[in-house]
C-alpha positions as CSV (number, residue, x, y, z in Angstrom):
1,X,96.7,117.9,173.9
2,X,99.4,116.8,171.4
3,X,98.5,116.6,167.7
4,X,98.1,113.0,166.6
5,X,100.8,112.2,164.0
6,X,99.0,111.0,160.9
7,X,101.1,108.8,158.6
8,X,100.6,111.0,155.6
9,X,102.8,113.5,153.7
10,X,103.0,115.0,150.2
11,X,104.9,112.0,148.8
12,X,102.4,109.4,150.0
13,X,99.4,111.6,149.3
14,X,100.5,111.9,145.6
15,X,100.2,108.1,145.3
16,X,96.4,108.2,146.1
17,X,93.8,108.3,143.4
18,X,92.1,111.4,142.3
19,X,88.3,111.3,142.5
20,X,88.1,110.9,138.7
21,X,90.7,108.0,138.7
22,X,88.9,106.4,141.7
23,X,85.6,106.4,139.8
24,X,87.3,105.1,136.6
25,X,88.6,101.9,138.3
26,X,85.3,101.0,140.0
27,X,84.1,98.6,137.4
28,X,80.5,97.3,137.8
29,X,79.8,99.6,140.8
30,X,80.7,102.8,139.0
31,X,77.3,103.5,137.6
32,X,75.7,103.4,141.1
33,X,78.3,105.8,142.5
34,X,77.9,108.1,139.6
35,X,74.2,108.1,140.2
36,X,74.8,109.1,143.9
37,X,77.2,111.8,142.7
38,X,74.5,113.3,140.6
39,X,72.0,113.2,143.4
40,X,74.2,114.4,146.3
41,X,75.1,117.8,145.0
42,X,75.5,120.5,147.6
43,X,72.8,123.1,148.2
44,X,73.7,126.8,147.5
45,X,74.1,127.4,151.2
46,X,76.4,124.4,151.6
47,X,78.5,125.4,148.5
48,X,78.8,129.0,149.9
49,X,80.1,127.7,153.3
50,X,82.6,125.3,151.9
51,X,83.6,127.8,149.2
52,X,84.7,130.1,152.0
53,X,86.9,127.5,153.6
54,X,90.5,128.0,152.4
55,X,92.5,126.4,155.2
56,X,91.9,122.8,154.0
57,X,94.6,122.0,151.4
58,X,94.4,118.2,151.4
59,X,91.6,115.7,151.9
60,X,92.3,112.0,152.3
61,X,89.5,109.5,151.7
62,X,89.6,105.8,152.7
63,X,87.3,103.7,150.6
64,X,86.6,100.3,149.1
65,X,84.5,99.5,146.0
66,X,82.3,96.9,147.7
67,X,81.0,99.2,150.5
68,X,77.5,100.6,150.3
69,X,78.3,103.6,152.6
70,X,81.2,104.4,150.2
71,X,78.8,104.4,147.2
72,X,76.4,106.6,149.0
73,X,78.7,109.0,150.8
74,X,82.0,109.2,148.9
75,X,80.3,111.3,146.1
76,X,79.1,113.8,148.8
77,X,82.7,114.0,150.2
78,X,83.9,114.7,146.7
79,X,81.4,117.5,146.3
80,X,82.5,119.0,149.6
81,X,86.2,118.9,148.6
82,X,85.5,120.3,145.2
83,X,83.7,123.3,146.8
84,X,86.7,124.2,149.0
85,X,89.2,126.6,147.4
86,X,92.5,124.8,146.7
87,X,91.5,121.5,148.3
88,X,93.1,118.4,146.7
89,X,91.4,115.1,147.3
90,X,93.1,111.7,147.1
91,X,91.4,108.3,147.6
92,X,93.2,105.3,149.2
93,X,92.0,101.7,149.6
94,X,91.4,101.0,153.2
95,X,92.5,97.4,153.0
96,X,95.8,98.3,151.4
97,X,96.6,101.1,153.9
98,X,96.6,99.4,157.3
99,X,98.2,102.3,159.2
100,X,95.8,104.9,157.8
101,X,92.9,102.5,158.5
102,X,94.0,101.9,162.0
103,X,94.4,105.7,162.6
104,X,90.7,106.2,161.8
105,X,88.9,103.4,163.6
106,X,85.3,104.1,164.4
107,X,84.8,102.8,168.0
108,X,87.1,100.0,167.1
109,X,85.5,99.3,163.7
110,X,87.2,99.8,160.3
111,X,84.3,101.9,159.0
112,X,84.4,103.6,155.6
113,X,84.3,106.0,154.0
114,X,86.7,108.2,156.1
115,X,87.6,111.7,155.1
116,X,90.4,113.6,156.9
117,X,91.0,117.2,156.2
118,X,94.6,118.7,156.5
119,X,96.1,122.1,156.3
120,X,99.1,123.0,154.1
121,X,101.6,121.6,156.8
122,X,99.8,118.2,157.1
123,X,98.2,119.0,160.4
124,X,94.8,117.3,160.6
125,X,92.0,119.8,160.9
126,X,89.4,117.1,161.4
127,X,87.8,114.0,160.0
128,X,84.4,112.4,159.4
129,X,83.6,108.7,159.2
130,X,81.1,106.5,157.4
131,X,77.7,108.1,157.5
132,X,75.7,110.7,159.4
133,X,74.1,109.9,162.8
134,X,70.7,110.3,161.1
135,X,71.7,107.7,158.5
136,X,72.9,105.3,161.1
137,X,69.5,105.6,162.9
138,X,67.5,105.2,159.7
139,X,69.5,102.2,158.7
140,X,68.9,100.6,162.1
141,X,65.2,101.2,161.7
142,X,65.2,99.6,158.2
143,X,67.3,96.7,159.4
144,X,64.9,96.0,162.3
145,X,62.0,95.6,159.8
146,X,63.9,93.6,157.2
147,X,67.1,91.7,158.1
148,X,66.4,91.2,161.8
149,X,63.0,89.6,161.3
150,X,63.8,87.5,158.2
151,X,63.9,83.8,158.4
152,X,67.4,82.4,157.9
153,X,66.6,81.1,154.4
154,X,65.5,84.6,153.3
155,X,68.5,86.4,154.7
156,X,70.0,87.4,151.3
157,X,66.6,88.7,150.1
158,X,66.2,90.7,153.3
159,X,69.6,92.2,153.0
160,X,68.9,93.3,149.4
161,X,65.6,94.8,150.6
162,X,67.4,96.7,153.3
163,X,70.0,98.0,150.9
164,X,67.2,99.1,148.5
165,X,65.3,100.9,151.3
166,X,68.5,102.6,152.6
167,X,69.2,103.8,149.0
168,X,65.7,105.2,148.8
169,X,66.1,107.0,152.1
170,X,69.3,108.7,150.7
171,X,67.5,109.7,147.5
172,X,65.3,112.0,149.6
173,X,68.3,114.1,150.3
174,X,67.9,114.5,154.1
175,X,70.6,112.0,155.0
176,X,73.1,113.8,152.7
177,X,72.1,117.1,154.3
178,X,72.8,115.6,157.7
179,X,76.2,114.4,156.6
180,X,77.1,117.8,155.2
181,X,76.1,119.4,158.5
182,X,78.3,117.1,160.4
183,X,81.3,117.8,158.2
184,X,80.6,121.5,158.4
185,X,80.5,121.4,162.2
186,X,83.9,119.6,162.2
187,X,85.4,122.4,160.2
188,X,83.6,125.2,162.0
189,X,84.7,123.9,165.4
190,X,88.3,123.3,164.4
191,X,88.8,126.4,162.3
192,X,86.8,128.8,164.5
193,X,84.3,129.4,161.7
194,X,81.1,129.0,163.7
195,X,78.7,131.9,163.1
196,X,78.9,134.7,165.7
197,X,75.8,134.9,168.0
């Protein structure tokens, strides 16, 4: 199978925001993302695994400041990239980068965050989109008990309650562990790093 040509190179990558610069421009959503950054730190085992990955030289993240999944999962992506030796992360705004956005559709949807991992020659090693499968299931359960059953006049309040409960579910840590496991599997499978049996 031919390698998909990703519209990214060193020159374009350099125009992306560093994680620090991305955080600095967030405005009124910065505090929430910083809180998730503090809460989503890697475990010792996760840090050890990603610390042993040296083939990933570049990581490109697509994000937007208004997205709840970005607030919850972009900090975790930053932790993963920080743990990998020599990995440089740059953040791009999904709505300003149509070609990158359209390269990473999620079953036809423009889901974010997206992280794509590249080697030194800009070959994509793999990518991960939006949230873990466990988080998708948990959010669906919460939505069924809040938004889906709310009367029309209470839709906004129900949506706020759903967001609150999803945030609480992340605070327990299991949904971040599931996301890390999915990113780890992407790299293990593509780089042949799966443990020997």
